[in-house]
C-alpha positions as CSV (number, residue, x, y, z in Angstrom):
1,M,-7.8,1.6,-2.3
2,T,-5.2,4.0,-1.1
3,S,-4.8,7.5,-2.4
4,H,-1.7,6.3,-4.4
5,D,-3.7,3.9,-6.5
6,T,-4.6,5.8,-9.7
7,I,-7.0,3.2,-11.0
8,D,-10.0,2.8,-8.7
9,R,-10.3,-0.9,-8.0
10,T,-12.5,-0.3,-4.9
11,C,-15.3,-2.5,-6.4
12,L,-12.9,-5.4,-7.1
13,V,-11.4,-5.2,-3.6
14,K,-14.9,-5.1,-2.0
15,R,-16.0,-8.1,-4.0
16,I,-13.0,-10.1,-2.7
17,V,-13.4,-8.9,0.9
18,D,-17.1,-9.7,0.8
19,A,-16.4,-13.2,-0.6
20,V,-13.8,-13.8,2.2
21,G,-16.2,-12.4,4.8
22,C,-19.0,-14.7,3.7
23,L,-16.7,-17.7,4.0
24,L,-15.6,-16.6,7.4
25,K,-19.2,-16.3,8.7
26,Q,-19.9,-19.8,7.4
27,G,-16.7,-21.2,8.8
28,A,-16.0,-22.6,5.4
29,S,-12.7,-23.2,3.5
30,E,-12.1,-22.2,-0.1
31,N,-9.4,-21.3,-2.5
32,L,-9.8,-18.0,-4.3
33,M,-7.8,-16.6,-7.3
34,I,-7.0,-13.1,-8.4
35,A,-6.2,-13.6,-12.1
36,G,-4.3,-11.1,-14.2
37,P,-1.2,-10.7,-16.3
38,W,2.2,-9.5,-15.0
39,G,2.1,-5.9,-13.9
40,S,-1.7,-5.6,-13.7
41,G,-1.7,-4.8,-10.0
42,K,-2.5,-8.2,-8.4
43,T,-0.1,-7.6,-5.5
44,T,-1.5,-4.1,-4.9
45,I,-5.0,-5.6,-4.7
46,L,-3.8,-8.3,-2.3
47,R,-2.3,-5.6,0.0
48,S,-5.6,-3.7,-0.1
49,V,-7.6,-6.8,0.8
50,M,-5.2,-7.5,3.6
51,R,-5.5,-4.0,5.0
52,T,-9.3,-4.1,4.8
53,L,-9.5,-7.5,6.5
54,S,-7.0,-6.4,9.2
55,S,-8.9,-3.2,10.0
56,K,-12.2,-5.0,10.8
57,E,-13.3,-5.2,14.4
58,G,-12.3,-8.2,16.4
59,G,-14.6,-11.2,16.8
60,K,-14.8,-14.9,16.3
61,T,-14.6,-14.5,12.6
62,T,-11.6,-12.2,12.7
63,P,-9.0,-14.0,10.6
64,A,-5.3,-14.4,11.0
65,I,-3.6,-13.4,7.8
66,L,-0.5,-15.2,6.7
67,T,1.5,-14.5,3.6
68,F,4.0,-16.5,1.5
69,S,5.9,-15.8,-1.7
70,P,8.1,-18.5,-3.2
71,W,9.8,-15.8,-5.3
72,E,11.3,-14.2,-2.2
73,Q,13.3,-17.3,-1.3
74,F,16.9,-16.4,-2.2
75,H,18.3,-19.8,-2.3
76,D,18.1,-23.0,-4.4
77,G,16.3,-25.0,-1.7
78,D,12.9,-26.6,-2.0
79,A,10.0,-24.0,-1.9
80,R,7.8,-26.6,-0.1
81,L,10.4,-27.1,2.5
82,E,10.8,-23.3,2.9
83,F,7.1,-22.9,3.5
84,L,7.0,-25.5,6.2
85,R,10.2,-24.1,7.7
86,Q,8.6,-20.7,7.9
87,L,5.6,-22.2,9.7
88,A,7.9,-23.9,12.2
89,Y,10.0,-20.8,12.9
90,E,6.8,-18.7,13.3
91,A,5.5,-21.3,15.7
92,K,8.6,-21.1,17.9
93,R,8.7,-17.3,17.7
94,L,5.1,-17.0,18.8
95,G,5.7,-19.6,21.5
96,E,8.6,-17.6,22.9
97,L,6.6,-14.3,22.8
98,G,3.6,-15.9,24.5
99,T,5.5,-17.6,27.3
100,S,7.3,-14.3,28.0
101,R,3.9,-12.9,29.0
102,P,3.1,-15.0,32.2
103,A,-0.6,-14.0,32.5
104,L,-1.3,-14.8,28.9
105,A,0.7,-18.1,29.0
106,E,-1.1,-19.2,32.1
107,R,-4.5,-18.6,30.6
108,H,-3.7,-20.2,27.2
109,S,-1.8,-23.4,27.1
110,L,-1.3,-23.2,23.4
111,F,1.8,-21.0,23.9
112,G,3.4,-23.9,25.7
113,T,2.5,-26.1,22.7
114,L,4.0,-23.6,20.3
115,A,7.2,-23.3,22.4
116,R,7.7,-27.0,22.1
117,V,7.3,-27.3,18.3
118,G,10.5,-28.9,17.0
119,I,12.1,-28.4,13.6
120,A,15.1,-30.3,12.2
121,I,16.4,-30.7,8.7
122,L,17.3,-34.3,8.3
123,E,18.4,-34.2,4.6
124,G,17.7,-32.2,1.4
125,T,14.1,-33.3,1.0
126,R,13.1,-34.1,4.5
127,L,11.7,-32.0,7.4
128,S,10.8,-33.1,10.8
129,V,8.0,-31.2,12.6
130,T,6.6,-32.1,16.0
131,V,3.2,-30.9,17.1
132,P,2.5,-32.0,20.7
133,G,-0.9,-33.6,21.1
134,V,-1.3,-34.2,17.4
135,A,1.6,-36.2,15.9
136,N,5.3,-36.4,15.3
137,V,5.6,-36.1,11.6
138,D,8.7,-36.8,9.5
139,V,7.8,-35.1,6.2
140,A,9.8,-36.8,3.4
141,F,8.9,-35.0,0.2
142,D,10.4,-37.7,-1.9
143,K,7.8,-40.0,-0.4
144,A,5.0,-37.4,-0.5
145,A,5.7,-36.9,-4.1
146,E,5.1,-40.6,-4.7
147,A,1.7,-40.3,-3.0
148,I,0.9,-37.4,-5.2
149,R,2.0,-39.2,-8.4
150,L,-0.2,-42.1,-7.5
151,S,-3.2,-39.8,-6.9
152,F,-2.8,-38.6,-10.5
153,G,-2.6,-42.2,-11.8
154,M,1.0,-41.9,-12.7
155,E,3.5,-44.7,-12.4
156,S,5.3,-44.8,-9.1
157,N,9.0,-44.4,-9.2
158,S,9.4,-46.8,-6.2
159,D,6.9,-49.4,-7.3
160,K,8.6,-51.1,-10.2
161,D,7.5,-54.6,-9.2
162,G,3.9,-53.7,-8.6
163,C,4.3,-53.8,-4.8
164,P,3.1,-50.7,-3.0
165,D,5.7,-48.8,-0.9
166,A,4.8,-49.3,2.8
167,T,6.8,-46.2,3.8
168,L,4.6,-43.8,1.9
169,P,3.2,-41.2,4.3
170,Q,-0.5,-41.1,4.9
171,P,-1.6,-37.8,3.2
172,M,-4.5,-37.3,5.5
173,V,-2.3,-37.6,8.6
174,L,0.0,-35.0,7.2
175,R,-2.9,-32.8,6.2
176,A,-4.5,-32.9,9.7
177,T,-1.1,-32.2,11.3
178,F,-0.3,-29.1,9.3
179,R,-3.7,-27.7,9.5
180,R,-3.6,-28.0,13.3
181,L,-0.2,-26.3,13.3
182,L,-1.5,-23.5,11.0
183,H,-4.5,-22.9,13.3
184,T,-2.4,-22.9,16.4
185,I,-0.2,-20.2,14.9
186,A,-3.3,-18.2,13.9
187,S,-4.7,-18.4,17.4
188,A,-1.4,-17.2,18.9
189,H,-1.4,-14.3,16.5
190,Y,-4.9,-13.3,17.6
191,L,-4.0,-13.6,21.3
192,L,-0.8,-11.5,21.1
193,N,-2.8,-8.7,19.3
194,L,-5.4,-8.5,22.1
195,P,-5.4,-5.5,24.4
196,A,-3.6,-6.2,27.7
197,S,-6.9,-5.9,29.6
198,G,-8.6,-8.5,27.4
199,D,-10.3,-11.3,29.3
200,Q,-11.1,-13.6,26.4
201,K,-11.6,-17.2,27.2
202,N,-9.7,-20.2,25.9
203,D,-12.5,-21.5,23.7
204,A,-12.9,-18.1,22.0
205,V,-9.4,-18.3,20.4
206,Q,-8.7,-22.0,19.8
207,H,-10.0,-22.0,16.2
208,R,-9.1,-18.7,14.6
209,P,-9.9,-18.7,10.9
210,I,-7.0,-18.3,8.5
211,V,-6.6,-16.3,5.3
212,L,-3.4,-17.5,3.6
213,M,-2.2,-15.1,0.8
214,I,0.1,-16.5,-1.8
215,D,1.8,-14.2,-4.4
216,D,4.4,-14.5,-7.2
217,M,3.8,-18.1,-8.0
218,D,4.3,-17.3,-11.7
219,R,7.7,-15.8,-10.9
220,A,9.1,-18.8,-9.1
221,R,11.1,-21.4,-10.9
222,P,8.6,-23.7,-12.8
223,E,9.3,-26.8,-10.9
224,Q,9.1,-25.1,-7.6
225,A,5.8,-23.4,-8.4
226,I,4.0,-26.6,-9.3
227,D,5.6,-28.6,-6.4
228,L,4.5,-26.0,-3.9
229,M,1.0,-25.7,-5.3
230,D,0.6,-29.5,-5.2
231,M,1.9,-29.7,-1.6
232,L,-0.3,-26.9,-0.3
233,Y,-3.4,-28.3,-2.0
234,H,-2.9,-31.8,-0.7
235,F,-1.7,-31.0,2.8
236,L,-3.3,-27.7,3.8
237,L,-5.9,-26.1,1.6
238,S,-9.6,-26.6,0.9
239,R,-10.3,-29.6,-1.3
240,T,-13.5,-30.5,-3.1
241,D,-12.3,-34.0,-4.2
242,L,-12.4,-35.7,-0.8
243,L,-14.9,-38.5,-0.5
244,H,-15.3,-38.0,3.3
245,E,-15.7,-35.0,5.5
246,E,-12.5,-34.0,7.2
247,E,-12.2,-34.3,11.0
248,D,-10.7,-30.8,11.1
249,G,-13.7,-29.3,9.3
250,K,-13.9,-26.7,12.1
251,L,-10.5,-25.4,11.2
252,P,-11.2,-23.3,8.1
253,V,-8.4,-22.2,5.8
254,I,-9.2,-19.6,3.1
255,S,-6.4,-19.2,0.5
256,L,-6.1,-16.2,-1.8
257,W,-3.7,-16.6,-4.7
258,A,-2.5,-13.9,-7.2
259,I,-1.8,-15.8,-10.4
260,N,-1.0,-15.2,-14.0
261,V,-3.2,-17.9,-15.4
262,P,-1.6,-18.4,-18.9
263,V,1.8,-18.8,-17.3
264,L,0.5,-21.2,-14.7
265,T,-1.2,-23.4,-17.3
266,D,2.0,-23.5,-19.3
267,L,3.9,-24.7,-16.2
268,L,1.2,-27.3,-15.5
269,Y,1.2,-28.6,-19.1
270,E,5.0,-28.9,-19.1
271,R,4.9,-30.9,-15.8
272,Y,2.1,-33.3,-16.8
273,R,2.5,-33.4,-20.6
274,N,3.1,-37.2,-20.4
275,L,-0.5,-37.6,-19.4
276,P,-2.4,-37.3,-22.8
277,S,-5.7,-36.4,-21.2
278,F,-4.3,-33.9,-18.7
279,D,-6.1,-30.5,-18.9
280,P,-4.3,-27.7,-17.1
281,Y,-7.5,-25.5,-17.2
282,A,-9.6,-28.3,-15.6
283,Y,-6.9,-28.7,-12.9
284,I,-7.1,-25.0,-12.0
285,E,-10.9,-24.9,-12.1
286,R,-11.0,-27.8,-9.7
287,M,-8.6,-26.3,-7.3
288,F,-10.1,-22.8,-7.1
289,G,-13.7,-22.2,-6.1
290,Q,-13.9,-18.5,-7.1
291,R,-11.9,-16.3,-9.5
292,F,-11.6,-12.5,-9.7
293,H,-10.3,-11.0,-12.9
294,V,-8.0,-7.9,-12.9
295,A,-8.9,-5.7,-15.9
296,P,-5.9,-4.7,-18.2
297,L,-5.1,-1.0,-18.8
298,T,-7.2,0.2,-21.7
299,R,-8.4,3.4,-23.5
300,F,-12.0,2.5,-22.7
301,S,-14.1,3.4,-19.7
302,P,-17.3,1.7,-18.4
303,N,-19.2,4.9,-19.0
304,I,-18.9,6.8,-22.3
305,G,-17.4,10.2,-21.7
306,D,-15.5,9.3,-18.5
307,I,-11.8,9.4,-18.4
308,S,-10.3,6.0,-19.3
309,P,-8.1,4.0,-16.9
310,M,-5.1,4.7,-19.2
311,G,-6.0,8.4,-19.3
312,A,-6.3,8.5,-15.5
313,V,-2.9,6.9,-15.0
314,L,-1.3,9.3,-17.6
315,K,-2.9,12.4,-16.0
316,D,-1.8,11.3,-12.6
317,I,1.8,10.7,-13.8
318,I,1.9,14.1,-15.5
319,V,0.7,15.9,-12.3
320,L,3.2,14.0,-10.1
321,K,6.1,14.6,-12.5
322,G,5.1,18.2,-12.9
323,R,5.4,18.7,-9.1
324,S,8.9,17.2,-9.0
325,E,10.3,19.0,-12.1
326,P,8.4,21.4,-11.7
327,F,6.5,22.4,-14.9
328,E,5.0,25.8,-15.6
329,S,1.3,25.9,-14.8
330,A,0.4,26.8,-18.4
331,V,2.3,23.6,-19.6
332,M,0.6,21.5,-17.0
333,D,-2.8,22.8,-18.1
334,R,-2.1,22.2,-21.7
335,L,-0.9,18.6,-21.1
336,C,-4.0,17.8,-19.1
337,K,-6.5,19.0,-21.7
338,P,-8.9,16.1,-22.5
339,D,-8.2,16.3,-26.2
340,L,-4.5,16.1,-25.8
341,L,-4.7,13.3,-23.3
342,K,-6.9,11.3,-25.6
343,A,-4.4,11.8,-28.5
344,I,-1.5,10.6,-26.3
345,E,-3.6,7.6,-25.2
346,A,-3.9,6.7,-28.9
347,A,-0.1,6.8,-29.2
348,F,0.0,4.2,-26.5
349,D,-2.7,2.0,-27.9
350,Y,-0.7,-1.3,-28.0
351,E,-1.5,-4.5,-26.3
352,V,1.9,-4.6,-24.6
353,L,1.2,-1.4,-22.8
354,G,-1.9,-2.9,-21.1
355,N,0.6,-3.9,-18.4
356,L,0.1,-1.2,-15.8
357,R,3.7,-1.4,-14.4
358,L,5.3,-1.1,-17.9
359,F,2.9,1.7,-18.9
360,K,3.9,3.8,-15.9
361,L,7.6,3.3,-16.7
362,V,7.0,4.3,-20.4
363,A,4.9,7.4,-19.4
364,L,7.5,8.5,-16.9
365,D,10.2,8.2,-19.5
366,C,8.1,10.1,-22.0
367,I,7.6,13.1,-19.8
368,S,11.3,13.1,-18.9
369,Y,12.2,12.9,-22.6
370,W,9.7,15.7,-23.5
371,H,11.4,17.8,-20.9
372,A,14.8,17.0,-22.2
373,I,14.0,18.1,-25.8
374,T,12.2,21.3,-24.6
375,L,8.7,20.2,-25.5
376,L,7.6,21.3,-22.0
377,S,9.1,24.7,-22.0
378,S,6.7,27.5,-22.9
379,G,9.5,29.5,-24.6
380,S,10.5,26.7,-26.9
381,P,9.5,26.9,-30.6
382,K,8.3,23.3,-30.5
383,Y,5.9,24.2,-27.6
384,K,4.6,27.3,-29.5
385,K,3.2,25.2,-32.3
386,N,-0.5,24.9,-32.8
387,D,-2.3,22.1,-30.9
388,K,-2.3,19.7,-33.9
389,D,1.4,20.0,-34.6
390,Y,2.3,19.9,-30.9
391,I,0.2,16.7,-30.4
392,D,1.9,15.1,-33.4
393,I,5.3,15.7,-31.9
394,L,4.2,14.4,-28.5
395,C,2.7,11.3,-30.0
396,Y,5.7,10.5,-32.3
397,T,8.2,10.9,-29.4
398,A,5.9,8.8,-27.2
399,R,6.0,6.0,-29.7
400,L,9.8,6.2,-29.8
401,V,10.0,5.9,-26.0
402,A,7.5,3.0,-26.1
403,L,9.7,1.2,-28.7
404,V,12.8,1.5,-26.6
405,R,11.2,0.7,-23.2
406,A,8.8,-2.1,-24.2
407,F,11.2,-3.9,-26.5
408,P,14.6,-3.7,-24.9
409,G,17.5,-4.5,-27.3
410,F,15.5,-4.0,-30.5
411,R,16.9,-0.6,-31.1
412,E,20.6,-1.7,-30.7
413,R,20.3,-5.1,-32.4
414,V,17.9,-4.3,-35.3
415,V,17.0,-0.7,-36.0
416,Y,20.6,0.6,-36.3
417,S,21.4,-2.1,-39.0
418,E,19.9,-1.9,-42.5
419,A,20.7,-5.6,-43.1
420,M,19.4,-6.8,-39.7
421,F,16.2,-4.9,-40.2
422,R,15.6,-6.6,-43.5
423,V,16.2,-10.0,-41.9
424,F,13.8,-9.1,-39.1
425,A,11.1,-8.2,-41.8
426,Q,11.7,-11.6,-43.4
427,A,11.3,-13.4,-40.1
428,A,8.1,-11.4,-39.4
429,T,6.7,-12.6,-42.7
430,E,7.6,-16.2,-42.0
431,C,5.9,-16.0,-38.6
432,W,2.8,-14.6,-40.4
433,Y,2.5,-17.6,-42.7
434,N,3.9,-20.4,-40.4
435,W,1.8,-20.2,-37.2
436,P,2.0,-22.1,-34.9
437,R,5.7,-22.6,-35.0
438,T,8.7,-23.3,-32.9
439,P,9.5,-20.2,-30.8
440,I,12.3,-18.0,-32.1
441,V,15.5,-18.2,-30.0
442,S,17.7,-15.7,-31.8
443,P,17.9,-12.5,-29.6
444,N,17.9,-10.4,-32.8
445,L,14.5,-11.9,-34.0
446,R,12.8,-12.5,-30.7
447,Y,10.1,-9.9,-31.4
448,A,9.4,-11.0,-35.0
449,D,6.0,-12.4,-33.9
450,N,5.0,-9.6,-31.6
451,S,1.9,-7.9,-32.9
452,S,2.4,-4.8,-30.7
453,L,5.9,-4.2,-32.1
454,L,4.8,-4.8,-35.7
455,T,1.9,-2.4,-35.3
456,L,4.1,0.2,-33.7
457,L,6.6,-0.1,-36.6
458,D,3.7,0.3,-39.0
459,D,2.6,3.5,-37.2
460,L,6.1,4.8,-37.4
461,R,6.0,4.1,-41.1
462,V,9.1,1.9,-41.3
463,L,7.5,-1.5,-41.8
464,K,4.3,-2.3,-43.6
465,F,2.6,-5.5,-44.6
466,S,2.1,-5.4,-48.4
467,G,-0.4,-7.6,-50.2
468,G,0.5,-10.6,-52.4
469,A,2.7,-10.0,-55.4
470,V,2.9,-12.2,-58.6
471,G,6.6,-12.6,-58.1
472,N,6.2,-13.8,-54.6
473,G,3.8,-16.7,-55.2
474,G,0.8,-14.5,-54.3
475,R,2.0,-14.1,-50.7
476,G,2.2,-10.8,-48.9
477,A,5.3,-9.7,-47.0
478,Y,6.5,-7.1,-44.6
479,V,8.3,-4.4,-46.5
480,V,10.9,-2.0,-45.1
481,N,10.8,1.7,-45.9
482,E,14.5,2.3,-45.8
483,A,14.3,6.1,-45.8
484,N,12.0,6.1,-42.8
485,R,14.2,3.5,-41.1
486,Q,17.2,5.8,-41.4
487,V,15.2,8.7,-39.9
488,L,14.0,6.4,-37.1
489,A,17.6,5.2,-36.4
490,C,18.8,8.8,-36.2
491,E,16.0,9.7,-33.8
492,L,16.7,6.7,-31.6
493,L,20.4,7.4,-31.6
494,G,19.7,10.9,-30.4
495,M,17.6,9.5,-27.6
496,N,20.4,7.0,-26.9
497,L,23.0,9.8,-26.6
498,K,20.8,11.6,-24.0
499,G,20.7,8.4,-21.9
500,Y,17.2,7.1,-23.0
């Protein structure tokens, strides 16, 4: 990992690189998944894997690395169409680059092939791609979707009379065509990156292995994410459900996906919920051969006594922020004391802050706010307090910042209003006793079932779950401490007036 990566994920990156390297040596295809929630660092890990693979010495197993993110498409078009459009544009670009180098173009005929790849948008769901020597393919996604529906045993939209549609494309023809196109692009990438004095032969570059990295699937629109995944799986990627060995088995494609699994399973379930026996987890397990889990940010460390991942990030942010402010050296030393760091970690011990990206934002805001209220000035009366009182102030203000940052809108919509806070407490009680339930849609009550927020409010002593009372049918309920709520509202208003 780079020096800017606070959490050492070297072992995880090495495991992924070793798995890809083993597949490259075997000439095998497989789909790999990096699984983790939003903000856990999946994209950073992908970049580290890409840098490591790109830095390896050249050879027959040196892969061409291609990337795609459906979230980066800034239009309302079909993500599947955009993926293939990018392939075609890349093919034409490489063809033009290759033919502009006469010696290279003369030695390798594939640049002429790439230069002649055609692309034409015929209509909204149709793309025409020509690969000389392979096939002229008119990719109609409305027809391809029918083939995919039939493969899942679903009723065909175009087969209302029980007669198969003769115009359905042959999936294996499409698959062979696009895998050939992908490998032609990979070979061209390899050739263009060779030293000018290189004297590699044609047969050494015709079948470059490919590592296709796909990110942000869980940020794309739901219908686009599933459509793209189905298209890639059926037409390009490694499949374990084929009854026969593919003719293009010597053209390996290794795909590496960064995915938020719970979000993806929700999308799959929504798409195929009309199939009673459909299991989104089984679907994912069948598609991906290996899975690598990204650990959330926690207060624990593998070895007792070591600094925790959360503590390491917090210390790093304090040091970086201290250089930019700058802080007095005595203040920096005091903030970085192990006992004080552990106490501040405890103030952040909420599930929602296991998100690395959000935790960094909260920690940065904390340090900035501490600076604004003179907690980081050695001449301040607040700073001169003994360690216990000083830690209490730091932890309390840290929880205030976490409340504002992690739960946007809650301060303005709920905390400032006595009546609204009581309604929120009633909603939290109903959620406690009526689970599972229909999701809350009111913006004022959207966090009523959030365990992190409810625990945070308990720690701030403004909301507490009280045991069953006789007058309440034996049920417990969330009870508001109005005096503490008013204090909290004043503290948060003070933050608000300072721009926090």
